[in-house]
N, C-alpha and C positions, 0 to 999 in steps of 0.2 A: 820079783815082786812088784816093784814101782820104779817104771823107765819114764822119763820126758823124754823128748824131741823136741828142739827149738820152741819151748812150750812160752807164747806170751800171756799178757794178762794188764787188763785196763779194768778202769772202773767208771763206767757210762762214757762219755767221748771224751775222758781226761786221756793225759799221755800213759803210756803202760809203768805199772807198778811194780812189774816182773817184765823181763826181756830175754829170749834166747835160751831158755834153762833147759840146760840139757844132764839128765840125772839117772843114773843106773843102781837101784840099790835088789840087792838080793838077799835071800831068805838068811838069818842069823848075822845080817853086818848091823853095825853099833859108829853112828857119827855123832858130834855134835856139831849144830848149826848155828852158826855167827855172825854177827853182823850190828852194825851200828841203830839204835831206834831208828825206827824208821824204814830199815832197808827192806825190809817185808820177807819177817821170817816169819810172820804169824799167814800172811796169805798164801806164802809154799805150801804150808802146815796145813791150811784148810783146801788149796789142791790134795792133798794126797789123803784127807780124808773127806772128800769129795761134799763139801761144802762149798766150795768154787768149782768154778769151770774156765778152763782158758779159753782167750778171744782166738787164739790160733795156736798151732802144734799139736804133737802126739800128746796121749795121755794114756799109758796104761797101768793097771794097777790089778796082782794077782791074776795076769795073763788076759785079762778083759781090754780089751780098745772101748774107753770110755764112751766115747765118741758115738761108737756103733750098739753100744749096752742099751739096752729097754731099760726105761728108769725104775720098773719092776721089781728090777735085777740091782740096784743099789741100795738099797736097806741091808740084803745078805751081804756084801761085800762090806758095808760100813760096820757089819756087827764083827767081822772080824777085826776090825782094829779100834785100838785103848786110844784113848786120848786125856791128858791132863789140861783143862785148861787152864788161862790166867785167872779168868774170876769164878772159878771152883765150879760154880753150878751145881752143888750141893742141894739136896731139898729141902728145907726149913720142917718139915712138916713130918720126915722121918727120924730115927735115932741116927745116930752115927753107924752102928752094926748097920741096919737097914739102907742105908746110904749105900754102903759099899755092897752090901749083899745083892742088892739088886739086880746089875747083869747077873747073877744065876741064876737069880729066881725067874729073870725073863726065860732065860735058854731052857729053864725046867731042870735043873738040876736037884739031885737027892737033898731036903734040909738038913739031915745031919751030917751028910758032908760040907755043905755049906754053911754050917755053924762051927763048925770047925775050923774048916779053912781061914775064913774069915775074922774067929780069933785068933789064930795061928797068925795071919797077917796085920790086926792089927796090934797085937804085941811086940813084932817086929818093927811097926814106925812109931814104937814107943804112945800110943793109944789103948791098950787096954783095958785099964782102970776108969775108959771114958765112954765103952761102947754103946750105954744108954742112952747116953747123954745128945743132947739137942748141939746141932751146928752153929746154932745160932752162941751157944755158952763158949765157943771154943776162940781161941785166936787165929790170928790170919796163916801164922805157922803152921798152927796145928788144923786149922782147914786144909791146907793145903797138901798136908798129908794124907786127910782122908782122902780129896781126890785123888791123890795118888792109888791108895789103898782100891778104890774103885775102879780104878781105869786098869789096873794089873792084878786083880784076881781073879778073873777068866783066861788067863794067858794067853792075851789078841796074839794075833800073825804079825802084826806092826801094832806097835806103840809109840804115840808121837806126844812129846811133852813140850808144850809152850812156856818158858820160864820156868821151871817145876821145882826152883831152889829161890825162887827171889824173895821169899817171905822167911825165912830158916835161916838159922847162922849156919856158919862154916861146918861144925860138926855133924850135924843132921842133915844138909847137903851132901855132904861126903854119903853119910849111911844112903841116902835115897839114890844116887847115881849106882852105889854099889848095889841098892836090889835091883834098880835097871840093868845090872850086869848080870845077876842071878838068873833074870827072864831071858833075857840075850844066848846066857849060856843053855838055855833049855829049846833055843830056836827061835826065839822072836827078835824080829827086827827091830831097833831102838833107832830114833832118831828124836834128840834133845835140844832144843834150843834155847839158848841162856846167851846171856851177856857177861858170864863171870869166867873172865880170861884165866883165872889164878887157878878155880875148879877143873877146867877143864886139861890145863896143864901138872895136873896131877892124874890126869888118865893116859892112855896109849892112845887112843882112839880118831880115826882118821877127823879130820876139823873140815867142814863144809862153810864156806864166808860168803855171805850178800853182801855185795860192794856195786856202787851205777846199777842198780839194778838186776844183776845179774849173778850167777851162782859159779864162784870159786873154788875146786875143788883144794884144799893148803895139803892134803897128806895128813900122818900121823904125827904128834906131836912128841920133841924128845920124851921117849918113857918115863914115867913117874912112879908114882908109889902104886898103882893098881895092876898091875901085869902087864903081861902081852896083847900087842895090840886085836884088835878085833878082824874074824873073816870079813870079809864082805865085800862088796862090788866099788865102785867109784862113782865120780860126777864130771863135770867138765863142761867149759863154757866157751862157744866162740865168738870173740867181738866181732864187731860189724865191721866190716871193710871200708 
């Protein structure tokens, strides 16, 4: 599903912010992506959802060699990817319900099924009573839950979440990760970037860590409360000699 080989990224003429990234994610994998603030977690996610392109190396998404893929094909690839952004990116002129329903309506889904699915998901994230409200009436944590619901409503092939639990308490954070696990069990590959080490330790999924501009595969942490380790692929990095 995702394959990077010796990928490097730099902005302008500055030094590489990511170097020698080797990553392989198969369908159904679930990973936590960790690292200090400024380590490059957001940059790595941008590569995966095709908002950023490498300065060097090989990058493949859904079997497509991105360097050889015509740009007119990129929107179709992006539609298979759900993204939870740090800054939410909710549309203020739409209700909470309509924000979450937007991906399904763009895809042309049946409106009755859309209403049922969106209502059920908003109930699950604790916002069923607010579906007609405007996003600007919500707290930061509530807006985060709307953004997550919008990202997962269309059951994407790949879900990327950039600090999705940063504005919620531990109880809601745990529940949101369990929501990601439900999507994962249906076949979606999931990558969750987080600095919440205590949350990561509650689950048994492999951990990828960015340090010194490189990606390190830390394997799965000791089994926590959330169940068995996820199936999936691996990642590795090769240090420069």
